[in-house]
N, C-alpha and C positions, 0 to 999 in steps of 0.2 A: 504492500499500500506506500503510494507515497501520499504523505502532507502538506500542503503550502505554509508555512506558519511565520508571514509577515504580520496576518492579523493578532487577533486578541493572545496571547502566548497562555495565558489561565484557559479558555476553551479549548486551545488545541490542546495542550496540555491533559484536559479534561475528555476529548475523542480519542486521543491515543491509549489513555488507562482503558476508556468501553472496549475498544478494540481488542486490547491485549486480555481484558475478561473474558472477552465471548473467543476470542481465535487465540489463546498463548501463541502458537507457533508462526504468527502471522508476524512477519517482515515486515516494518515501518523505516521509509525514509521520508526525513526533512527538508523540505527545497525552499531555499529563504536566500533572500540577498547578500545577507550578514547572519553571521550566526551571535549572541551574547554567551559568553564564557558560561553565565546562571543558566541558561535557557537549555546549552547543551549537555551540562552535566542534572540537570532536570529531565530533561527531556531522557536523556539519556536510561535516567533511574526509570523511568515510565515505561519503557521498552523500545525507545527508537535506536536501529542497529544499523543507521546509515543517515549522513550529514552533506547536502550537495549544494553547494550553491549556484544558484541561475543563472550567473554567468562562465559555468563551467560549458568547455566546449563539448560538442553532441558527441562525439565519438568518447572522449572523458567523460559523460553520464553515462552514458549506455554501459561499459565498461563496469563503470561504479556499483549499478545497479544491478547488471552480471552478478557480482563480488558478492553484495547482500542477498544477492538468490542462494548463492551458494553457502551464503554463513559466515562469511567475513563483516565483521564490524567496518563504516567509512568516514574517516574525517578528513575535511579537507585541509591538507597542510598550513595553510595560513591558520586555521582556528588551532590543528594541534602546538603549533608552535605557540600560539599566545596560550596554550593551556600549561606548555611547559616554563614559559615566564611565568606562571601565577603560581607554577605551583610551586609550594614552602621547598627549602630543601630539611632532605634530612638529616635530622642533628648526628645519628648515628654511623653516617656513613661519614668514609673523611675525603675531603677532596683530593680526587684523582688528579695526581700529574701525568698530563697529556705528554708529556716528551717521556717519559715513559712505557716502554712494549708491555704490553699483554703479556703473559705468559702460558703456556697449555698447564701447565701446573695447576694455576689460579682453577682452573677449569677443577679437576677432578673433585674438588669437595660438590660441585653438584651430579656428577657423578655419569656422567655422558657418556657413550659410546662412543668409540672412534665414528663409527659411522655416524651416527646424532652429531658429531662435530663439522661431518663433510656436511648433513646435508645443513646444520645450522649455517655455514657459509656460503650458503646458496642464498637460504632465507636473505641472509645482510646483503647479497646481493638484488635481492627483490625478486630471485629466479621462478617461476609457477610451477608447482608439483610437477608436471609433464615434463616438464623438458629436466629434472633434476631427475626423475625414474629413468627418461633416456640414456642422462649418464651413468648410471650406475648397471640398465640393462634388466633394471626390475621393476614391478609393476605400478604402478601411481597411487594405489590402496597401500603397499606398502610405506611411499612415501609417508601417506596421512598417518599411516600408524608411527612412525619415527617424528612426523613434526607432531601430534598429539604427544607423545614422549617427551619431546624436546620443551613442551610449553609445559608440561607438567612437573618436569624438573627440575626447570630454570622458576619457575610461579608466576608465569605470565597466561594472559589470558585468549592472544592471537600473535597471529606471523608480523604484525608489523611492530608490535613490542616485543616479539624475538628477534627480531632483528635490529631492534634500537639497541638490547639489551647486548646483541654478540657484534655491534657496534665498538659497544666500549668495553669489549671483553676478549676478542678473539684477535688473535694479533694479524698486522697487519701487512698483505703480503699483494700481490699482483689478482688475486681473489680467482674464482675458479672458472674454467674457459666454456662457453658454455656452446662451443666451435669444435668440441672435439671430435 
């Protein structure tokens, strides 16, 4: 379901909650010229799985809707940057020295297998499951199993968060080549 959200946000949230009550499996995409961070948080809690900007190119909008239909959450990068800027720094995490290379030994505490680490490096590059499966000559379903295991082990909710997590923790390299 696509809902245009530039109108009364209270009413829009009410409609979203009603739809989710009647059809919990329904995937909802909010469409607007811009998003207020408070609305994004509240709408996500109410059940919105995708946020798309009206100024988005048609092909990007179509791909975003396809991803939502496949179960992924979508947030425009401009909204994501705003959320990251607004997020308070966790005090229990020391500031990272970005000049030091992350070490693979740091990943051992997450108990990722060698294959999961390889898959994670592809996720970091934004590579789709189908392409990753071809690289390893295994089924796409097997890659999905690896991705779910990775998400669980590193404590994130989706591929985007896993990619961000990996970009902070995996050693920098030339990256996987999808043209092998």
